[in-house]
VEXBAMAR-697725 format. One record per residue (C-alpha): residue in three letters; x, y negated, z; residue number from 0. Coordinates in nm, 4 decimals, decimal comma. Layout:
("Ala"; (X; Y; Z); NUM)
...
This chain:
("Unk"; (2,9166; -6,9184; 12,2603); 0)
("Unk"; (3,2330; -6,7503; 12,3857); 1)
("Unk"; (3,0435; -6,4215; 12,3988); 2)
("Unk"; (2,9347; -6,4671; 12,0383); 3)
("Unk"; (3,2799; -6,5632; 11,9159); 4)
("Unk"; (3,4492; -6,2735; 12,0915); 5)
("Unk"; (3,1923; -6,0312; 11,9600); 6)
("Unk"; (3,2233; -6,1722; 11,6110); 7)
("Unk"; (3,5976; -6,2286; 11,5891); 8)
("Unk"; (3,7105; -5,9552; 11,8293); 9)
("Unk"; (3,6565; -5,6987; 11,5549); 10)
("Unk"; (3,8749; -5,8482; 11,2808); 11)
("Unk"; (4,1352; -5,6385; 11,1078); 12)
("Unk"; (4,5016; -5,7364; 11,0828); 13)
("Unk"; (4,6776; -5,7816; 10,7508); 14)
("Unk"; (4,7937; -5,4194; 10,7852); 15)
("Unk"; (4,4333; -5,2967; 10,7955); 16)
("Unk"; (4,4374; -5,1963; 11,1620); 17)
("Unk"; (4,1762; -5,3147; 11,4058); 18)
("Unk"; (4,2764; -5,6149; 11,6161); 19)
("Unk"; (4,1151; -5,6018; 11,9592); 20)
("Unk"; (4,0987; -5,9198; 12,1642); 21)
("Unk"; (4,2030; -5,8644; 12,5268); 22)
("Unk"; (3,8618; -5,9932; 12,6413); 23)
("Unk"; (3,6601; -5,7966; 12,3882); 24)
("Unk"; (3,4926; -5,5793; 12,6524); 25)
("Unk"; (3,4139; -5,8819; 12,8701); 26)
("Unk"; (3,2211; -6,0484; 12,5887); 27)
("Unk"; (2,9205; -5,8164; 12,5502); 28)
("Unk"; (2,8463; -5,7488; 12,9189); 29)
("Unk"; (2,6773; -6,0869; 12,9859); 30)
("Unk"; (2,4638; -6,0237; 12,6787); 31)
("Unk"; (2,3454; -5,6963; 12,8306); 32)
("Unk"; (2,2267; -5,8960; 13,1294); 33)
("Unk"; (2,0409; -6,1565; 12,9245); 34)
("Unk"; (2,2966; -6,4353; 12,9633); 35)
("Unk"; (2,2936; -6,6884; 12,6815); 36)
("Unk"; (2,5260; -6,9833; 12,6198); 37)
("Unk"; (2,3883; -7,3348; 12,5656); 38)
("Unk"; (2,4495; -7,3140; 12,1932); 39)
("Unk"; (2,2352; -7,0022; 12,1803); 40)
("Unk"; (1,9476; -7,1708; 12,3629); 41)
("Unk"; (1,9512; -7,5276; 12,2287); 42)
("Unk"; (1,9014; -7,5405; 11,8515); 43)
("Unk"; (1,9545; -7,9197; 11,8640); 44)
("Unk"; (2,3248; -7,8862; 11,9486); 45)
("Unk"; (2,5275; -7,9827; 11,6441); 46)
("Unk"; (2,7365; -7,6949; 11,5167); 47)
("Unk"; (2,9309; -7,6215; 11,2029); 48)
("Unk"; (2,7506; -7,3879; 10,9642); 49)
("Unk"; (2,9902; -7,1005; 11,0453); 50)
("Unk"; (2,9251; -7,1464; 11,4178); 51)
("Unk"; (2,5490; -7,1473; 11,3589); 52)
("Unk"; (2,5848; -6,8174; 11,1688); 53)
("Unk"; (2,7680; -6,6687; 11,4672); 54)
("Unk"; (2,4864; -6,7832; 11,6978); 55)
("Unk"; (2,2299; -6,6193; 11,4666); 56)
("Unk"; (2,4387; -6,3024; 11,4585); 57)
("Unk"; (2,4415; -6,2946; 11,8400); 58)
("Unk"; (2,0679; -6,3536; 11,8509); 59)
("Unk"; (2,0235; -6,0332; 11,6516); 60)
("Unk"; (2,2025; -5,8500; 11,9350); 61)
("Unk"; (1,9625; -5,9766; 12,2021); 62)
("Unk"; (1,7542; -5,6596; 12,1617); 63)
("Unk"; (2,0192; -5,4911; 12,3791); 64)
("Unk"; (1,9600; -5,7295; 12,6720); 65)
("Unk"; (1,8029; -5,5857; 12,9844); 66)
("Unk"; (1,4613; -5,7347; 13,0605); 67)
("Unk"; (1,5036; -5,7557; 13,4395); 68)
("Unk"; (1,8680; -5,8812; 13,4241); 69)
("Unk"; (1,9838; -5,6057; 13,6586); 70)
("Unk"; (2,1832; -5,3212; 13,5047); 71)
("Unk"; (2,2658; -5,0184; 13,7163); 72)
("Unk"; (2,6079; -4,8742; 13,6475); 73)
("Unk"; (2,4849; -4,5166; 13,6997); 74)
("Unk"; (2,1581; -4,4151; 13,5319); 75)
("Unk"; (1,8710; -4,4826; 13,7727); 76)
("Unk"; (1,4951; -4,4169; 13,7545); 77)
("Unk"; (1,4799; -4,3413; 13,3845); 78)
("Unk"; (1,6955; -4,6377; 13,2748); 79)
("Unk"; (2,0141; -4,5758; 13,0818); 80)
("Unk"; (2,3487; -4,6260; 13,2522); 81)
("Unk"; (2,5389; -4,9510; 13,1999); 82)
("Unk"; (2,8065; -4,7637; 13,0042); 83)
("Unk"; (2,5435; -4,6062; 12,7779); 84)
("Unk"; (2,3864; -4,9441; 12,7108); 85)
("Unk"; (2,7247; -5,1010; 12,6481); 86)
("Unk"; (2,8208; -4,8198; 12,4094); 87)
("Unk"; (2,5046; -4,8842; 12,2069); 88)
("Unk"; (2,5767; -5,2564; 12,1907); 89)
("Unk"; (2,9395; -5,2001; 12,0920); 90)
("Unk"; (2,8346; -4,9582; 11,8178); 91)
("Unk"; (2,6003; -5,2263; 11,6820); 92)
("Unk"; (2,8717; -5,4921; 11,6926); 93)
("Unk"; (3,1485; -5,2855; 11,5358); 94)
("Unk"; (2,9119; -5,1065; 11,2936); 95)
("Unk"; (3,1079; -4,9145; 11,0291); 96)
("Unk"; (3,4409; -4,9316; 11,2141); 97)
("Unk"; (3,2974; -4,7933; 11,5400); 98)
("Unk"; (3,4545; -4,4649; 11,6511); 99)
("Unk"; (3,6369; -4,3116; 11,9466); 100)
("Unk"; (3,9603; -4,4856; 11,8467); 101)
("Unk"; (3,7836; -4,8229; 11,8644); 102)
("Unk"; (3,6565; -4,7427; 12,2121); 103)
("Unk"; (4,0035; -4,6282; 12,3187); 104)
("Unk"; (4,1539; -4,9539; 12,1873); 105)
("Unk"; (3,8916; -5,1559; 12,3759); 106)
("Unk"; (3,9594; -4,9670; 12,6987); 107)
("Unk"; (4,3360; -5,0074; 12,6516); 108)
("Unk"; (4,2938; -5,3824; 12,5960); 109)
("Unk"; (4,0970; -5,4020; 12,9229); 110)
("Unk"; (4,3787; -5,2327; 13,1156); 111)
("Unk"; (4,1737; -4,9168; 13,1563); 112)
("Unk"; (4,3764; -4,6659; 12,9569); 113)
("Unk"; (4,2695; -4,3027; 12,9765); 114)
("Unk"; (3,9589; -4,3863; 13,1781); 115)
("Unk"; (3,5959; -4,4137; 13,0806); 116)
("Unk"; (3,3785; -4,7142; 13,0124); 117)
("Unk"; (3,1854; -4,6366; 13,3316); 118)
("Unk"; (3,5070; -4,6468; 13,5358); 119)
("Unk"; (3,5944; -4,9853; 13,3818); 120)
("Unk"; (3,2482; -5,1238; 13,4613); 121)
("Unk"; (3,2568; -4,9929; 13,8177); 122)
("Unk"; (3,6183; -5,0656; 13,9081); 123)
("Unk"; (3,7633; -5,3362; 13,6839); 124)
("Unk"; (3,4949; -5,5444; 13,5124); 125)
("Unk"; (3,4082; -5,7750; 13,8019); 126)
("Unk"; (3,7682; -5,8596; 13,8957); 127)
("Unk"; (3,8507; -5,9318; 13,5308); 128)
("Unk"; (3,5321; -6,1380; 13,4909); 129)
("Unk"; (3,6197; -6,3464; 13,7984); 130)
("Unk"; (3,9685; -6,4092; 13,6661); 131)
("Unk"; (3,8470; -6,4972; 13,3149); 132)
("Unk"; (3,6004; -6,7544; 13,4503); 133)
("Unk"; (3,8345; -6,8924; 13,7187); 134)
("Unk"; (3,6327; -6,7516; 14,0100); 135)
("Unk"; (3,3106; -6,9122; 13,8812); 136)
("Unk"; (3,1592; -6,5854; 13,7715); 137)
("Unk"; (2,7994; -6,5652; 13,6572); 138)
("Unk"; (2,7757; -6,1863; 13,6494); 139)
("Unk"; (2,7878; -6,0318; 13,9947); 140)
("Unk"; (2,8525; -5,6753; 14,0986); 141)
("Unk"; (2,6566; -5,5510; 14,3969); 142)
("Unk"; (2,7678; -5,2155; 14,5325); 143)
("Unk"; (2,7778; -5,0067; 14,8469); 144)
("Unk"; (3,1554; -4,9576; 14,8426); 145)
("Unk"; (3,1372; -4,5885; 14,7603); 146)
("Unk"; (3,3164; -4,4733; 14,4478); 147)
("Unk"; (3,0124; -4,2876; 14,3115); 148)
("Unk"; (2,7441; -4,4763; 14,5034); 149)
("Unk"; (2,5047; -4,7605; 14,4299); 150)
("Unk"; (2,6402; -5,0257; 14,1932); 151)
("Unk"; (2,4644; -5,2830; 13,9762); 152)
("Unk"; (2,5595; -5,5808; 13,7639); 153)
("Unk"; (2,3282; -5,8824; 13,7856); 154)
("Unk"; (2,2950; -6,2097; 13,5977); 155)
("Unk"; (2,3383; -6,4618; 13,8790); 156)
("Unk"; (2,1516; -6,7366; 13,6892); 157)
("Unk"; (1,8336; -6,5306; 13,6657); 158)
("Unk"; (1,8455; -6,3727; 14,0087); 159)
("Unk"; (1,5495; -6,4992; 14,2103); 160)
("Unk"; (1,2987; -6,3624; 14,4597); 161)
("Unk"; (1,0706; -6,2396; 14,1787); 162)
("Unk"; (1,3577; -6,0509; 14,0154); 163)
("Unk"; (1,4683; -5,8964; 14,3424); 164)
């Protein structure tokens, strides 16, 4: 549900008409790329306010951006799009008519990644920020070879099994 709320409310405008970016706004969509879903997204029996149910339905419409094998390579590999390319597509869908380069810059600034690319944030900062946000109980893992431009993937820990590997 946090992912849904951040995606939904992280794009509100201030009273001055400028875009307000939540400091976790880039953290919110990454689990969705990896097929992670919160309990409220899975269990329709959970009692929610009508507005919350609308947010869940909104997030369900974004599930088309989720990777089928729950492993997303940061660089493009074997015909699959890069993690940054996938994330850009998801962000464009979320922010719709207010999506532009300034929005991306604001998102990167809010994630303490000023003047760097989305790929650099995913490779170098995402995992540490994710661990901190979830108090070292992360559910998205980064597996990499330690080389700056080498092998690096993000995986959904909850769906990682021998079949997936």
